N, C-alpha and C positions, 0 to 999 in steps of 0.2 A: 504493500500500500504506500502511495506517495506521501511524503511529509506535507503537513498542511502549510498553505502559503502564509508568509509572515504578516500579511495584512488582513487575515481573517480573525473573527472574534474568538474562534476555537484556539488558534495559535496564541492570541494575546492572553487569554485566561490561563492557558497552560504555562506561559512564560511568567505570569505573575505568581502562579503556584510554585514554580521552581525558584523564584527570587531573581529572575533575569530582568524583570520589569517591576516597577513599584506601583502600588495603589495606596495612596495616602491623601489626606486633605491638605489644604494650603498651610494650616498651622503646623502640621506634622512635618511638611517639607521644609519650611523656614526654620523650625526648631532643629531638625536634623542637620540642616546646612550649618547652623551656628555652633551647635553643641558637639558636632563631630570633629571640630578643629580644636587647637590648643587653647587652654584657658589659664591665664596667669592670675596671681593675687597681687594687688597693689594697695598701698595706703593712700587714701585721698582725704585731705583735711582731717587727719587724725583717725579716720575710720577705715577698716579693712574692707576691700570690695574686690569684685572680680573684673578682670580685663579680658575681653574676648578677642583673641588674636586676629580673627577673620576681618575685624573692622580696621585693622592697622596695616593691611598688607600692600595695597596698591600704591602707585607713586603719589597720588593725591588722596590720602586716606583721611579718616575721621581722626581729629585730635581731641583728646580729653573726652568729655561727655560720658564719664564713667557711670554716674547714677542713672542718666537717661537710658543708656544702652542696657544696664542691668534691669531697669523697669520693663523695658520692651521685651527682653529675653524671657523674663519671668512671666510676662503677660502671654507671650506666644506659647511658652511651655505649658502654662496652665490650660490654655485653649486646646492645645494638642492632646492633653490628657482628659478632655471632656469637661473642664471646669467652666465657671460662669463667664470667663473671658470670651468663650466661643460666641456669645451673643452680644459682644461689645465691640466698639471701635476704639483704636488707640489714637489719642489726640495729643500732639505736641503743642504746648502753649508757651509763648515767650516773646521777648522783645524782637523787633526786626534785626536781621543781620547776625543772629547767633548760631546759625547752622542747622535750623530745623529741616528746611527743604533739602539741604545738602545731605543730611543724614538719611532721609527717606530715599532720595535718588541714588545714593550710594548702595543702600540696601537692595533697591530694585535692580541695580546693575549686577550686584553679587548674585542675586536670585536667578537672573537670566543666564549668567555664565554657569551657575550650578545646574540648572535644568538642561543646559546644552550638552552636558556629559551623558553619554548613551544610557548609563544605568539609572539616571534620574529623570529621563525624559517624560513629559506628560503626553498622553495619547488621547485622541477623541475618535469619533466614528462618523461615517456619512452613509446615507442611503443612496444606492445606485440603481440604474435601470428603472427609474420611476415612470418612464413613458409607458411601460407595460401596464401600469395601473389604470391609465386612461383619464384620471381626473386632475392631472398636473400639467396639462398643456405641453409646452416645450421644455419644461423643467425636468431634466433627467437625473440630476444629482442634487441632493440636499444634505448639507453638513449640519451637525448638531449646532444650533445657534449659540448655545452657552458652553460649547466645548466640553460636553459631558464625557466623563471617562467611560471607555468601553465596559468596564466592570459594573458601572451603574446600569447599563443595558442588560448585562448578564444577570444582574440581581433582580431585574424587572422583566425577565424574558417571558414569564407567564403572568397572567393577571393577578393571581394571589401570591403573596410573599412565600407562603409555605410550599407551593408548587415550584416556585423558582429555586428555593433552597434544595428541594429534593432533586431537581434537575441537575444542579451543580454537583451535588454529592454523587449522583448516579453517573453523570457524564465525565466528571474530572476526578472522581474519587477524592474529594476534598474532605479532610477530617474536621471534627467538630471545632477544634481550636481555631483553625484557619478560617472556617466559615464564620465563626463569631467575630473574629477580627475584621473580616471583610464587611460584615453587616453592621459593625460599629460606625462605618462611614456610609451607611445606606441612605439614599434619598430617592424619592420618586423621580420618574422621567419628567422632563419639561413638557409643557402642554403640546407643542408642535411635534416633538419626537414621539410622544405617546400616541398621538393621533395618527401619524404616518405609520408607526409600528402596527397599529390596529388595522389600518388599511392593507398593509402587507399581509397581515395574518388572515384577513378575509379573502384576499386574492389567492393565497396559497392553501386555503382550507386548514390553517393552523399547523401545517407540517413544519416543524422547527428547522430542519435542515434546508428546506426550500426558503424559509424566511431568512436564514442566515446568509443565503446567497445574495440578498439585497444589501448586506452590510459590509462595509470596508473600513478597516482601522487605519487611521493616519496620525502622524505626530502633530501636536499643536505647534503652529508657527511661533518662532521666538523673535521675530523682527520687531525691534523697539518702536520703529515709526508706525507700525500698525496698531500699537496700543494693546497687543495681545499679551497675556501673562502679567505684564506690569503696565497699568494704564493710569494716566493722570487726568483729573478733572479740575481745572482752575476755576475759581469763582468768577462769574461774569456779572455784568451789570443787570439791573432788574428787568430791563426790557428784552434783552436778547437771550436770557437764560430760560430754559423750560425743562420740565421733567423728561421731555423727549431726548435731551442730551444724555440723560442717564439711563433711561429705560428702553428707548426705541419708540417706533410708531408704526401705524398701518402703512404698508407699501403699495402704492398704486400699481407699480410695475408687476408685483406678484399677483395682484387681483386680476390682471389681464390674462394670466395663465391658469389660475386655480378656479375651477368651476364650482367647487363646494365652498359656499361663503362661510360655513361654520369652521373651516380649517384654520387653526390658530397660526399656521405658517404664513398667513397673510400679514402678520406683524413682523416687521424687520427689527429684531432686537439688536443686531450689530450696529445699528444707527446710534445706539446709546453706548456710553463708556463702560457700563457694568457687564454686559454680556460678553465682552471681549476678554474680561479677566475672570469669568465665572468658573472656569475649569481649573481651580487651584491656583489662582493668581493673586496679585496684590493690587488693590484699588487705592490710589493716592488722591485724596481730596484736598487740594491746596486752599487754604483760607476758608475752611468749611462754614464758619459762622458769618462770612460776608455774603453768602447766598441768601436769596429772598426766602421768606418763611415757608412757602409751599414746597420749595425744593428741599429745605431742611426737614420738612415733614416726610418727604419721600425717603430721605436718608433714614429717618426714624424707623420706618417699616423695614427697610433693607437690613439695617444693623440688627434689629431684633429677630426678624423671621428668616433672614438670608434667602429671600425670594424676590424675583422680579414679577410684579403683578400688573397686568393690563386687562381691563374689561373683564375681570373675574378669572382670567386665565393665569396660571402660575408656572413660573420656571424656577426651580430651586437652584441656588448658586453656591459655590464653594470659594469664598474670597476672604482674604485678610484685608480689612479696611483700616487704612492709616490716614490721619488728617493732620493739618497744621492750622494754627490760628495765632494772631498776635494778641497781646494782653488787652489792648483797648477794645478790640472787637469782641473778645470773649467776655470782658466785663459788661459791655453793653448788652450782650446776649443774656448774661446771667441776671441782669437787672429786670428783664422781662420774665416775670415769674411763671407765666403760662408756658414758657419754653423749657421748664424743668425736666420733662421726660427725656428729651434728647440728651441733655447733659448727664442724666442718670444712666444712659446707655453708653456713655463714653468713659474710657479710662484716661483721665486727664494726667498728663505728665508735664510739669513745669520745667521748661528748659532754661538753664541759667547761662550767662556768658562764661567763657573760659576765664578762670581766676588764677591760673598757674602761669607765671610769667616765663618760666622755662619752656613749657609746652607752647606758650603763645609765640615763641620764636619760630615754630613751624608754620603757624597760621600767618605770621607776619611775612614769612618767606612766600606763602601763597599770594598775599596781597601785593608784595613787591613784584612777584612774577619770576619764574626761573629762566625765562628767555633773557639773553643779554640785551640790555637796553641801549638805545642810541639817542643822540641828541636830535633836535629838529633838522640839523644840517647833515645828519647821517654819521657823525663820529661816534665811536664806542663810548658808552657811559660807564664810569667807574662807580662802585658802591663802597661807601665808607664802611670799614670793618665794625664800627660802633652803631651803624644805622639800625640794624635789627634789634639790638639791645635797647636803644633809645626809644624806638617805636613800641616795642613789646612792654616795657616797664610803664610807659606813659598810658597806654590803653588799659592795661590791667589795673593800674591804680584807680582809674575812673570807675572801674567795676566793683571796687571794694567798698562796702558801706562803712561809715565811721562808727567807732565803738569806744567806750570809755576805758575798756580793759586793755586795748591794744592800739598802738600808733599805726598809721597807714603802712609804714615801712615794715613794722613787725608783722602785720596781717599779711602783707605781700610775701614776705619771706616764709612764714609758716605755711601759707597756702601752696607754696612751691616745695614744701617738705624740707626747708632749710632751717638753719639755726637762727634764732632771734633772741640773743642774750639769755636772760633768765626765763623768758616766756616759753611755755611749752605748747605742744599741739593740743593738749587738753583744754587750754584757755581758748584756742581757736574753735575747738568743737563746741565749747559752751556758748561762745559768741554766735556761732552759726545756728545752734539749736534755739537760742533766744530769738534771733532774727526770724527764723523760720516758723515761729509761733504766730507771727503777724498775719492777720487776715488779708491785708493788702499785699498782693503778690510782689509788687514792685519794690517793697521794702525788704524783701528777703535777700539772702546772701547771693551776690552775683547777678541779680535780676536787672539792675540798672547799670548803664555805662555806655561807653562808645563801642559799637558793634563792629563786626568785620567790614561791613560796607563803609562805615565812617573812616576806618583805617585805610581802606582802598581809596576813598576820596582824598584823604590827606596825601597819600603817595602820588595821586594824579596831580594835585595842586603843586606838590613839590617838583614834579617832573616838568610841569609847564612853565615854571618860573624861569626868567631869563638868566638869573644867577646860576641856576643848576645847569642850564644849557651852555652858558659861556664857560663855566668851570669844568664842564664835562664830567661832573662828579655829583653823586647824591650824598651831600655832606650831612652827617647825622643831626647836627643841631637844627638844621632847617626843618626837620620833621615837627619840631615843637611849634614853629610858626604856622605850619600847615594845619596841625591839629587844633591850634588856637582859632584859626579861621573856620574850621569845620564846627567847632563848639559854638562859636558865635552865630554861624549861619544855619546850623541844623538842629541845635538843641533848643526846644521851645520854652521849657520851664526855667524860670529865673534861678530857682534854688539849685537845680541840677547844673546849670551853667556855671554858677559861682563855685560849686564843689569841684567840677571838672577842671576849671582854670586853676584852682588851688592845688589839685592833684598834679597838674602840669608843672607847677613850681617845685613840688617834691621830686618829681621825675628829673627835673633839670639838676637838682642837688645831687641825685644819685649818679647822673651822667658826669657831673663835675668830679665826683670821687673816682669814677672809672678812668677819667682822663688823667687824673693825678697818677694813678697806677701806670697807665700807658706811657706817660712822660718819663716816669722813673725807669721803666723797661727800655725805653728809647735811649735814655741817658746811659744806662748800664750796657747798652748794645747787646741786649739779651731778651728775647721775647718772653721768657718766663722768670725774669729776675725776681719779681715780687713773690711769685708762687714759691720759689726756692727759699726765700727768706721767711715766709710764713711757716713753711714746713720745718725749717730749721728751728724757729721759735718753739713750735709744738714739740719737736724731738728733744729740745734742750730742757723744757719743763718736765718731760717724762724722765729724762736721764739724770736730772739734778739730784734726785734722791736715790739713785742706783747704788747698790752695795759695792759693786766693782769699780766705783769711780776713784781714780787715783788722785794724787796731789796735783798732777798736771791737768786735771779736769778733762781728760780725754775719755769719751764714752763710746763703747762699741755696741752697735745694735743691728738687728736684722731688718733690712728694708722690706716692707710688706709687698711692694710692687715687684721687686726683682728677686727677693729671697736671698740677696747677697749681704754679707757682713759689711757694715760701714763704720767709720770712725768719725766722731764729731767732738769738737772742743766746745765745752759749755762755757758761754760768756755771760756771767751774771750781770754785768753792766748792761749788756744788750737786752737781757730779759727784763731788768728793772726799767730801762728806758721805754720799752714797748708798753709795760704795765702803767707807767706814769702817763704816757700818752692816752691810755684808756681811762685815765682819771682814777686809777686805783692807788690810794695813798698809804693805807695801813697794811700791816702784815696779814691781818685777817682777810681783808678784801682781796689781796693778791693770792693768798692760799685758796680762798673760795673760787676765784676765777680759774686758777690752775686746775683745781679739782673738776670744775665743770668741763674744761677743755679735755682733760684726760678721760672723762666719762664719755664725751662725744666721740673721742678717738676710739675707745673700746667698742662703742655701739656701731660706728660707721665702718671701721676698717675691716671687721669680720665680714660685712656684706659687700662693701666696695673697697677693695685694696687700693684703688687709685684715688680715693677721697683726698682732697687737697686743702680743705678749710677756706677756699676762696669765696664761698658763699657767706662767710662770717665777715660782713662788711666792716664792722667796727675794728676787728683784728687786722684786716687788710689795710685799713686806713692808718691805724697806729704804726704798723710795720713800715708803710710807705713814708709816713712822717719822720720816723726815726732814721730811716736810711737816707732820706733827703737831707736831714739835718747833719748826720754824721759824714756824708759824702761831700756835700756841697754847701755846708753851713746854712741849711734851711731851704725850704721851697722858695722863699722870698728871693734869695740870691740867684737861684736858677731862673726864676721869672725875670729878675733884673738882667741876668746875663743874656737871656734869649730876647728880651725886649730891647736892650740897648746893645746893638751890634756894631758900635762905632770902632771898637778896637778889634785887632786881629784874632785874639784868643776867643772872644765871645762869638765871632763869626765862624771860627773853626768848630766850636761846640755846636752851634746851630746847624752847620752843614753836616756834621757827623750824625746828629740826631735825625735830621731829615733823611739822610742816607740809610740809617737803620730802619726808620719808619717805612721807607720805600721798599727796601730789600727783605726785611724780616717780619714786619708787622702788617703788611698788606695794604698800606696806604698808597694814594697817588699824590702827585705834587700838590694838587689843589687841597685835598682834605688834610694832608700833612701840615701845610702852611696854616690853614684855617684852624686846625686843632691846636697848634703851638700858639697862635694868636689868641685863641679862646683861653688857653692855659695862663697866658700872661695878663688876662683881665681878672677882676675880682668878682665878676657876676656869678650868681647862682651858688654862692657858698652857704652851706647849711649851718 
């Protein structure tokens, strides 16, 4: 006997039984896609959470959003296990420009590539040779309008469910466990499919083998532009939007062929966005609450019942519904109390801005663009090595709410998992928990601030300025002027504007400290001069109490990065100078500080052997000041030497530092000169 053709229903059911093809609903597919990949554990704002590797893989991937992704994954997992989430939509609510749409579109892209693998493919079926039936005119082939799985047809092959079950057991020798798992995803056939199947049954006198001759199994198309498997419905204005865009409508063209006016195939469901994703797809409703009320009511029915309903005819659908909304639209919608049922059927997830300035550097790189920039005249544009840092710190500071327990800089550092003096992550957790109790969403942690679009605008303003074009360099300090312009032009609330401008001042102070370090590195002709001095200080305070310390104060220790033995001379004057710069006067204060540094060393080195204490800004600043004073009698005299280049010695120093900046520190002539010029002024000193 010849093997069954691969496009028959018999072959498909046998392939599913063997595990060569899958039969699962949309929630199970998405859940399997995410959970089959690696899962890491990370600490975010003092709390341990999961990080799903699949969201971090492509060139332009999701950055941060740990809580939001965790919420989504647990929502999908619950729905895939038959929980209450199965009858809900997942709605991302937040400020504009914080990555809601990007997250959904990234998920849709991953899902399409997941389904393109042969073992994960979705299949549907079509009825062929319909011209033999006589009542379909010139229509010879009809595909399932809602991309129903062939297994749905197999489970509805007879009129009653028990007969269909017996048929599957008899024909395919399916055991009870497998039958139960198939019927967990049971749903009736859509109106037009059931009607045509009944027509075929009447034509063939109910002979199953003859009926199956009219069925052909085909893969569901994955072309993004067709809107199949992953489809998007953007909110339109009140006049042009209608339920037709979602559900479909009666097709005049089909009525010309179909003689039986009761045939539900006269409705063209593919005209709507839902039918195209009804076969285990993802429906993305952008700005769902911007739609007019009657359209939101349509969503209400779809979310709850998972059916497309037109004139009493029903088409069950299998779709994961994700939506987005901005805070103002959502609050307006909530204010209309009669709309409570729709919100009740949504799992609301409040999306905050990214508040980790280290992660922000990746988002800033997206905003700046990875293509090499050119000036208006076509020359290559250079990027100041401090630009990303300056932009990231400034934007993140605007997103951090003020608190009595923490200064803005302490909040910023703790949110990035860094050391902030005596303050611990526990303090940050308390601050976040207190803020998140507020009923007003915009007062919660990370909910207000300059978004990614505002950062993009600032980069555009910077690029269009004549100074940037003439200097052929995106000089870091110019980003503050551009951000100030964006705040004045695009932030409507006076209170927010004042806070953001204040945050810019703090960001400039941090930039100033970074430039001090850069200048010292340039002066020492060594890119990591300060880093070495900071590590030396840390090693000295660890070695100062060592038992094997001789009279010559030489201490041997094992370098955690290389594993080699190294010798270090402990210089107590240097240790005291650094601690004096930190404002530690008494022996108790100094001992307490040393203990805290040793504790951090013990915690960090075991996890990150390359940890270098450069995130401890106070310590870095103190070491920089000490070295500047000891090497060149203070920062003032270096500023004096660089500002006053009338004598030959000062000019030589200036030329040597410029040379180091160009060759070792990644500067160009423009930003090197401007940075030295900025260093020589007294502006932005905290």
